[in-house]
FIDRENMI-883778 format. One record per residue (C-alpha): residue number from 1; residue in three letters; chain; x negated, y negated, z negated. Coordinates in steps of 0.1 Angstrom, whole numbers. Layout:
// FIDRENMI-883778
[NUM; "ALA"; "A"; [X; Y; Z]];
...
This chain:
// FIDRENMI-883778
[1; "UNK"; "A"; [172; 356; -1267]];
[2; "UNK"; "A"; [202; 375; -1252]];
[3; "UNK"; "A"; [206; 386; -1215]];
[4; "UNK"; "A"; [225; 355; -1205]];
[5; "UNK"; "A"; [197; 333; -1219]];
[6; "UNK"; "A"; [170; 354; -1202]];
[7; "UNK"; "A"; [189; 350; -1169]];
[8; "UNK"; "A"; [192; 313; -1173]];
[9; "UNK"; "A"; [155; 311; -1183]];
[10; "UNK"; "A"; [145; 331; -1152]];
[11; "UNK"; "A"; [167; 310; -1129]];
[12; "UNK"; "A"; [155; 277; -1142]];
[13; "UNK"; "A"; [118; 286; -1142]];
[14; "UNK"; "A"; [122; 303; -1108]];
[15; "UNK"; "A"; [137; 271; -1092]];
[16; "UNK"; "A"; [109; 250; -1109]];
[17; "UNK"; "A"; [82; 274; -1097]];
[18; "UNK"; "A"; [96; 274; -1061]];
[19; "UNK"; "A"; [96; 236; -1061]];
[20; "UNK"; "A"; [62; 235; -1079]];
[21; "UNK"; "A"; [45; 216; -1051]];
[22; "UNK"; "A"; [73; 191; -1046]];
[23; "UNK"; "A"; [87; 184; -1081]];
[24; "UNK"; "A"; [67; 161; -1105]];
[25; "UNK"; "A"; [82; 178; -1136]];
[26; "UNK"; "A"; [56; 198; -1156]];
[27; "UNK"; "A"; [56; 236; -1152]];
[28; "UNK"; "A"; [34; 242; -1183]];
[29; "UNK"; "A"; [39; 225; -1216]];
[30; "UNK"; "A"; [13; 227; -1244]];
[31; "UNK"; "A"; [14; 211; -1278]];
[32; "UNK"; "A"; [-16; 209; -1301]];
[33; "UNK"; "A"; [-3; 203; -1336]];
[34; "UNK"; "A"; [-39; 201; -1349]];
[35; "UNK"; "A"; [-75; 199; -1336]];
[36; "UNK"; "A"; [-89; 212; -1369]];
[37; "UNK"; "A"; [-105; 246; -1367]];
[38; "UNK"; "A"; [-119; 271; -1392]];
[39; "UNK"; "A"; [-146; 284; -1369]];
[40; "UNK"; "A"; [-176; 267; -1352]];
[41; "UNK"; "A"; [-176; 280; -1316]];
[42; "UNK"; "A"; [-206; 271; -1294]];
[43; "UNK"; "A"; [-183; 264; -1264]];
[44; "UNK"; "A"; [-160; 241; -1282]];
[45; "UNK"; "A"; [-164; 210; -1304]];
[46; "UNK"; "A"; [-129; 208; -1319]];
[47; "UNK"; "A"; [-144; 219; -1353]];
[48; "UNK"; "A"; [-164; 187; -1354]];
[49; "UNK"; "A"; [-133; 165; -1353]];
[50; "UNK"; "A"; [-123; 149; -1385]];
[51; "UNK"; "A"; [-90; 135; -1371]];
[52; "UNK"; "A"; [-64; 130; -1398]];
[53; "UNK"; "A"; [-37; 116; -1377]];
[54; "UNK"; "A"; [-13; 145; -1368]];
[55; "UNK"; "A"; [24; 144; -1360]];
[56; "UNK"; "A"; [46; 158; -1387]];
[57; "UNK"; "A"; [70; 187; -1380]];
[58; "UNK"; "A"; [99; 163; -1376]];
[59; "UNK"; "A"; [82; 145; -1347]];
[60; "UNK"; "A"; [72; 177; -1331]];
[61; "UNK"; "A"; [108; 189; -1332]];
[62; "UNK"; "A"; [120; 156; -1317]];
[63; "UNK"; "A"; [95; 161; -1289]];
[64; "UNK"; "A"; [107; 196; -1282]];
[65; "UNK"; "A"; [143; 184; -1281]];
[66; "UNK"; "A"; [133; 157; -1257]];
[67; "UNK"; "A"; [115; 182; -1235]];
[68; "UNK"; "A"; [145; 206; -1236]];
[69; "UNK"; "A"; [169; 178; -1226]];
[70; "UNK"; "A"; [146; 170; -1196]];
[71; "UNK"; "A"; [134; 204; -1184]];
[72; "UNK"; "A"; [160; 228; -1197]];
[73; "UNK"; "A"; [143; 262; -1203]];
[74; "UNK"; "A"; [105; 260; -1203]];
[75; "UNK"; "A"; [77; 281; -1217]];
[76; "UNK"; "A"; [60; 264; -1247]];
[77; "UNK"; "A"; [23; 271; -1255]];
[78; "UNK"; "A"; [11; 261; -1290]];
[79; "UNK"; "A"; [-27; 256; -1292]];
[80; "UNK"; "A"; [-53; 236; -1311]];
[81; "UNK"; "A"; [-78; 236; -1328]];
[82; "UNK"; "A"; [-64; 265; -1348]];
[83; "UNK"; "A"; [-27; 260; -1351]];
[84; "UNK"; "A"; [-23; 285; -1380]];
[85; "UNK"; "A"; [-41; 259; -1402]];
[86; "UNK"; "A"; [-8; 240; -1401]];
[87; "UNK"; "A"; [14; 254; -1429]];
[88; "UNK"; "A"; [45; 241; -1411]];
[89; "UNK"; "A"; [37; 258; -1378]];
[90; "UNK"; "A"; [65; 284; -1384]];
[91; "UNK"; "A"; [90; 256; -1389]];
[92; "UNK"; "A"; [80; 241; -1354]];
[93; "UNK"; "A"; [82; 276; -1338]];
[94; "UNK"; "A"; [116; 283; -1354]];
[95; "UNK"; "A"; [130; 251; -1340]];
[96; "UNK"; "A"; [117; 259; -1305]];
[97; "UNK"; "A"; [131; 294; -1307]];
[98; "UNK"; "A"; [164; 280; -1318]];
[99; "UNK"; "A"; [164; 260; -1286]];
[100; "UNK"; "A"; [160; 293; -1267]];
[101; "UNK"; "A"; [124; 287; -1256]];
[102; "UNK"; "A"; [97; 313; -1250]];
[103; "UNK"; "A"; [68; 304; -1273]];
[104; "UNK"; "A"; [32; 315; -1271]];
[105; "UNK"; "A"; [7; 309; -1299]];
[106; "UNK"; "A"; [-30; 306; -1291]];
[107; "UNK"; "A"; [-53; 316; -1320]];
[108; "UNK"; "A"; [-87; 328; -1329]];
[109; "UNK"; "A"; [-70; 356; -1349]];
[110; "UNK"; "A"; [-89; 352; -1381]];
[111; "UNK"; "A"; [-59; 339; -1401]];
[112; "UNK"; "A"; [-35; 366; -1389]];
[113; "UNK"; "A"; [-29; 386; -1420]];
[114; "UNK"; "A"; [2; 407; -1425]];
[115; "UNK"; "A"; [21; 380; -1444]];
[116; "UNK"; "A"; [14; 354; -1417]];
[117; "UNK"; "A"; [23; 379; -1389]];
[118; "UNK"; "A"; [56; 386; -1405]];
[119; "UNK"; "A"; [65; 349; -1409]];
[120; "UNK"; "A"; [56; 342; -1373]];
[121; "UNK"; "A"; [78; 371; -1361]];
[122; "UNK"; "A"; [107; 358; -1383]];
[123; "UNK"; "A"; [103; 323; -1368]];
[124; "UNK"; "A"; [110; 337; -1334]];
[125; "UNK"; "A"; [75; 336; -1318]];
[126; "UNK"; "A"; [75; 353; -1284]];
[127; "UNK"; "A"; [38; 361; -1279]];
[128; "UNK"; "A"; [4; 357; -1294]];
[129; "UNK"; "A"; [-28; 351; -1275]];
[130; "UNK"; "A"; [-60; 359; -1294]];
[131; "UNK"; "A"; [-94; 346; -1281]];
[132; "UNK"; "A"; [-123; 371; -1281]];
[133; "UNK"; "A"; [-154; 364; -1261]];
[134; "UNK"; "A"; [-175; 396; -1262]];
[135; "UNK"; "A"; [-171; 433; -1268]];
[136; "UNK"; "A"; [-203; 432; -1288]];
[137; "UNK"; "A"; [-195; 425; -1325]];
[138; "UNK"; "A"; [-226; 406; -1334]];
[139; "UNK"; "A"; [-227; 385; -1302]];
[140; "UNK"; "A"; [-190; 376; -1306]];
[141; "UNK"; "A"; [-195; 365; -1343]];
[142; "UNK"; "A"; [-226; 345; -1333]];
[143; "UNK"; "A"; [-205; 326; -1307]];
[144; "UNK"; "A"; [-179; 319; -1333]];
[145; "UNK"; "A"; [-203; 307; -1359]];
[146; "UNK"; "A"; [-189; 331; -1386]];
[147; "UNK"; "A"; [-196; 367; -1395]];
[148; "UNK"; "A"; [-166; 391; -1396]];
[149; "UNK"; "A"; [-145; 374; -1369]];
[150; "UNK"; "A"; [-147; 403; -1345]];
[151; "UNK"; "A"; [-134; 427; -1372]];
[152; "UNK"; "A"; [-106; 403; -1381]];
[153; "UNK"; "A"; [-94; 402; -1344]];
[154; "UNK"; "A"; [-93; 439; -1342]];
[155; "UNK"; "A"; [-73; 442; -1374]];
[156; "UNK"; "A"; [-49; 415; -1362]];
[157; "UNK"; "A"; [-43; 434; -1329]];
[158; "UNK"; "A"; [-35; 465; -1349]];
[159; "UNK"; "A"; [-11; 447; -1372]];
[160; "UNK"; "A"; [6; 428; -1343]];
[161; "UNK"; "A"; [13; 460; -1325]];
[162; "UNK"; "A"; [38; 468; -1353]];
[163; "UNK"; "A"; [59; 438; -1343]];
[164; "UNK"; "A"; [80; 430; -1313]];
[165; "UNK"; "A"; [58; 401; -1303]];
[166; "UNK"; "A"; [38; 404; -1271]];
[167; "UNK"; "A"; [0; 404; -1275]];
[168; "UNK"; "A"; [-25; 389; -1251]];
[169; "UNK"; "A"; [-63; 384; -1252]];
[170; "UNK"; "A"; [-82; 355; -1238]];
[171; "UNK"; "A"; [-120; 359; -1231]];
[172; "UNK"; "A"; [-145; 333; -1218]];
[173; "UNK"; "A"; [-169; 352; -1195]];
[174; "UNK"; "A"; [-200; 345; -1216]];
[175; "UNK"; "A"; [-211; 381; -1221]];
[176; "UNK"; "A"; [-207; 398; -1187]];
[177; "UNK"; "A"; [-226; 430; -1196]];
[178; "UNK"; "A"; [-208; 461; -1184]];
[179; "UNK"; "A"; [-209; 474; -1220]];
[180; "UNK"; "A"; [-190; 443; -1233]];
[181; "UNK"; "A"; [-166; 443; -1204]];
[182; "UNK"; "A"; [-156; 479; -1209]];
[183; "UNK"; "A"; [-150; 474; -1246]];
[184; "UNK"; "A"; [-128; 443; -1239]];
[185; "UNK"; "A"; [-109; 462; -1212]];
[186; "UNK"; "A"; [-104; 491; -1235]];
[187; "UNK"; "A"; [-92; 467; -1262]];
[188; "UNK"; "A"; [-67; 452; -1238]];
[189; "UNK"; "A"; [-50; 486; -1234]];
[190; "UNK"; "A"; [-36; 481; -1269]];
[191; "UNK"; "A"; [-21; 447; -1258]];
[192; "UNK"; "A"; [0; 433; -1230]];
[193; "UNK"; "A"; [-29; 419; -1210]];
[194; "UNK"; "A"; [-62; 400; -1210]];
[195; "UNK"; "A"; [-71; 367; -1193]];
[196; "UNK"; "A"; [-107; 360; -1184]];
[197; "UNK"; "A"; [-119; 324; -1183]];
[198; "UNK"; "A"; [-152; 311; -1166]];
[199; "UNK"; "A"; [-177; 293; -1187]];
[200; "UNK"; "A"; [-186; 259; -1175]];
[201; "UNK"; "A"; [-199; 225; -1185]];
[202; "UNK"; "A"; [-166; 209; -1174]];
[203; "UNK"; "A"; [-144; 228; -1198]];
[204; "UNK"; "A"; [-109; 213; -1194]];
[205; "UNK"; "A"; [-104; 204; -1231]];
[206; "UNK"; "A"; [-104; 171; -1248]];
[207; "UNK"; "A"; [-135; 181; -1268]];
[208; "UNK"; "A"; [-157; 206; -1248]];
[209; "UNK"; "A"; [-186; 224; -1265]];
[210; "UNK"; "A"; [-224; 220; -1263]];
[211; "UNK"; "A"; [-233; 211; -1227]];
[212; "UNK"; "A"; [-266; 229; -1228]];
[213; "UNK"; "A"; [-250; 261; -1240]];
[214; "UNK"; "A"; [-221; 259; -1215]];
[215; "UNK"; "A"; [-246; 253; -1186]];
[216; "UNK"; "A"; [-264; 286; -1193]];
[217; "UNK"; "A"; [-245; 308; -1169]];
[218; "UNK"; "A"; [-252; 346; -1170]];
[219; "UNK"; "A"; [-278; 360; -1147]];
[220; "UNK"; "A"; [-263; 364; -1112]];
[221; "UNK"; "A"; [-268; 402; -1109]];
[222; "UNK"; "A"; [-250; 408; -1142]];
[223; "UNK"; "A"; [-223; 383; -1134]];
[224; "UNK"; "A"; [-217; 401; -1100]];
[225; "UNK"; "A"; [-214; 434; -1118]];
[226; "UNK"; "A"; [-188; 419; -1142]];
[227; "UNK"; "A"; [-168; 404; -1114]];
[228; "UNK"; "A"; [-167; 438; -1095]];
[229; "UNK"; "A"; [-154; 454; -1127]];
[230; "UNK"; "A"; [-126; 428; -1129]];
[231; "UNK"; "A"; [-117; 433; -1092]];
[232; "UNK"; "A"; [-116; 471; -1096]];
[233; "UNK"; "A"; [-97; 471; -1129]];
[234; "UNK"; "A"; [-72; 445; -1120]];
[235; "UNK"; "A"; [-51; 469; -1100]];
[236; "UNK"; "A"; [-50; 496; -1126]];
[237; "UNK"; "A"; [-55; 478; -1159]];
[238; "UNK"; "A"; [-42; 448; -1179]];
[239; "UNK"; "A"; [-62; 420; -1163]];
[240; "UNK"; "A"; [-38; 390; -1158]];
[241; "UNK"; "A"; [-60; 368; -1136]];
[242; "UNK"; "A"; [-50; 366; -1100]];
[243; "UNK"; "A"; [-72; 381; -1073]];
[244; "UNK"; "A"; [-79; 347; -1058]];
[245; "UNK"; "A"; [-91; 334; -1092]];
[246; "UNK"; "A"; [-114; 363; -1098]];
[247; "UNK"; "A"; [-129; 359; -1063]];
[248; "UNK"; "A"; [-133; 322; -1070]];
[249; "UNK"; "A"; [-152; 331; -1102]];
[250; "UNK"; "A"; [-175; 352; -1081]];
[251; "UNK"; "A"; [-183; 323; -1059]];
[252; "UNK"; "A"; [-189; 301; -1089]];
[253; "UNK"; "A"; [-211; 326; -1109]];
[254; "UNK"; "A"; [-229; 345; -1081]];
[255; "UNK"; "A"; [-230; 320; -1052]];
[256; "UNK"; "A"; [-234; 289; -1072]];
[257; "UNK"; "A"; [-204; 271; -1057]];
[258; "UNK"; "A"; [-196; 239; -1077]];
[259; "UNK"; "A"; [-166; 225; -1056]];
[260; "UNK"; "A"; [-136; 243; -1041]];
[261; "UNK"; "A"; [-123; 222; -1012]];
[262; "UNK"; "A"; [-97; 248; -1002]];
[263; "UNK"; "A"; [-79; 247; -1036]];
[264; "UNK"; "A"; [-55; 222; -1051]];
[265; "UNK"; "A"; [-57; 218; -1088]];
[266; "UNK"; "A"; [-25; 227; -1106]];
[267; "UNK"; "A"; [-31; 206; -1137]];
[268; "UNK"; "A"; [-10; 179; -1121]];
[269; "UNK"; "A"; [19; 201; -1132]];
[270; "UNK"; "A"; [6; 205; -1168]];
[271; "UNK"; "A"; [16; 185; -1198]];
[272; "UNK"; "A"; [-6; 188; -1229]];
[273; "UNK"; "A"; [3; 168; -1261]];
[274; "UNK"; "A"; [-25; 160; -1286]];
[275; "UNK"; "A"; [-20; 160; -1324]];
[276; "UNK"; "A"; [-11; 123; -1324]];
[277; "UNK"; "A"; [12; 125; -1295]];
[278; "UNK"; "A"; [-10; 114; -1266]];
[279; "UNK"; "A"; [0; 130; -1233]];
[280; "UNK"; "A"; [-24; 145; -1207]];
[281; "UNK"; "A"; [-23; 164; -1175]];
[282; "UNK"; "A"; [-61; 164; -1171]];
[283; "UNK"; "A"; [-83; 155; -1200]];
[284; "UNK"; "A"; [-111; 142; -1177]];
[285; "UNK"; "A"; [-87; 116; -1162]];
[286; "UNK"; "A"; [-75; 102; -1195]];
[287; "UNK"; "A"; [-41; 101; -1211]];
[288; "UNK"; "A"; [-8; 94; -1194]];
[289; "UNK"; "A"; [8; 78; -1224]];
[290; "UNK"; "A"; [22; 87; -1258]];
[291; "UNK"; "A"; [54; 106; -1267]];
[292; "UNK"; "A"; [64; 76; -1288]];
[293; "UNK"; "A"; [71; 58; -1255]];
[294; "UNK"; "A"; [93; 86; -1242]];
[295; "UNK"; "A"; [79; 118; -1227]];
[296; "UNK"; "A"; [98; 118; -1194]];
[297; "UNK"; "A"; [92; 80; -1190]];
[298; "UNK"; "A"; [55; 83; -1196]];
[299; "UNK"; "A"; [51; 114; -1174]];
[300; "UNK"; "A"; [70; 97; -1145]];
[301; "UNK"; "A"; [53; 63; -1149]];
[302; "UNK"; "A"; [32; 47; -1122]];
[303; "UNK"; "A"; [1; 58; -1141]];
[304; "UNK"; "A"; [14; 94; -1143]];
[305; "UNK"; "A"; [21; 93; -1105]];
[306; "UNK"; "A"; [-14; 79; -1098]];
[307; "UNK"; "A"; [-30; 105; -1120]];
[308; "UNK"; "A"; [-12; 134; -1103]];
[309; "UNK"; "A"; [-23; 121; -1069]];
[310; "UNK"; "A"; [-59; 119; -1081]];
[311; "UNK"; "A"; [-57; 154; -1095]];
[312; "UNK"; "A"; [-44; 168; -1063]];
[313; "UNK"; "A"; [-75; 156; -1044]];
[314; "UNK"; "A"; [-100; 167; -1071]];
[315; "UNK"; "A"; [-121; 198; -1061]];
[316; "UNK"; "A"; [-144; 201; -1091]];
[317; "UNK"; "A"; [-153; 236; -1104]];
[318; "UNK"; "A"; [-129; 233; -1134]];
[319; "UNK"; "A"; [-102; 240; -1108]];
[320; "UNK"; "A"; [-109; 277; -1113]];
[321; "UNK"; "A"; [-100; 276; -1150]];
[322; "UNK"; "A"; [-69; 295; -1160]];
[323; "UNK"; "A"; [-48; 263; -1167]];
[324; "UNK"; "A"; [-58; 247; -1134]];
[325; "UNK"; "A"; [-60; 275; -1109]];
[326; "UNK"; "A"; [-33; 272; -1082]];
[327; "UNK"; "A"; [-11; 303; -1082]];
[328; "UNK"; "A"; [11; 316; -1053]];
[329; "UNK"; "A"; [47; 325; -1060]];
[330; "UNK"; "A"; [38; 362; -1064]];
[331; "UNK"; "A"; [13; 353; -1092]];
[332; "UNK"; "A"; [38; 331; -1109]];
[333; "UNK"; "A"; [65; 358; -1109]];
[334; "UNK"; "A"; [39; 383; -1122]];
[335; "UNK"; "A"; [29; 359; -1150]];
[336; "UNK"; "A"; [65; 352; -1160]];
[337; "UNK"; "A"; [73; 390; -1160]];
[338; "UNK"; "A"; [44; 396; -1183]];
[339; "UNK"; "A"; [56; 372; -1210]];
[340; "UNK"; "A"; [94; 379; -1208]];
[341; "UNK"; "A"; [108; 405; -1231]];
């Protein structure tokens, strides 16, 4: 992406972000080419899915073209499941890159060998986000349901540092021990930043994990210590969560707050597309439509409008999740600067 493209990108996203509360157009677009996964995480049930119906690369490219014609420049997130299970994921990324989009890939990191990293870089991928949920090796591997995942993540980070792609970490706050937090924060120093996510029963995914496990929040004293570490380190380290979100996590973990009446959920401005093309802003409220009926048409439909109105009045605890938390303009600029080259 040259300087002119970057300037156009910044201008388009800047206007969209400034009009975030007034424009119905999505600010965040996520595609999920597969829900299949090679791990068995306790906080997620995607690995249990045996869904065979997935859009082919041609249809994903058609969807990206349609989104580009509607939105102009936008930031594309590729998630799953584990998207690297798709052998054609580089083809999809290359097409998006050819359309001058910034593209982030969300992965568990276990399939990121040198060969795959090189092919991802050649395809034009902008950044990689790797999920890691504890600084303690054995605990992380137990959460993931497979031994060796922690070591593979560390190796992947080392190999990614040799590329021009940006590297981010994403961690669900399951193990808030000071020891684990310090290791994760030290690990983040080798990357471009780390995002922390609260653990909750209402995980905003189409297939959340075991409810009993997700309901077992950390002991309040330990959670309070972890939050204080985040608040202290945010100003000097690589923590990408906003101050407001971290403080809301403290209210959730320590004070037991389950609703946030002062916040307005930003998922109304999200667009997530499932492997078979179904469109969602909030998984709890059901699908808006399918890309086969037109992306803009479905998003702007009466059903889409009603759903966005319902989302704007919802105050459930999942509002403090990374994809839902309402950012101010300063937070949005900071986030954009962190992903832009």
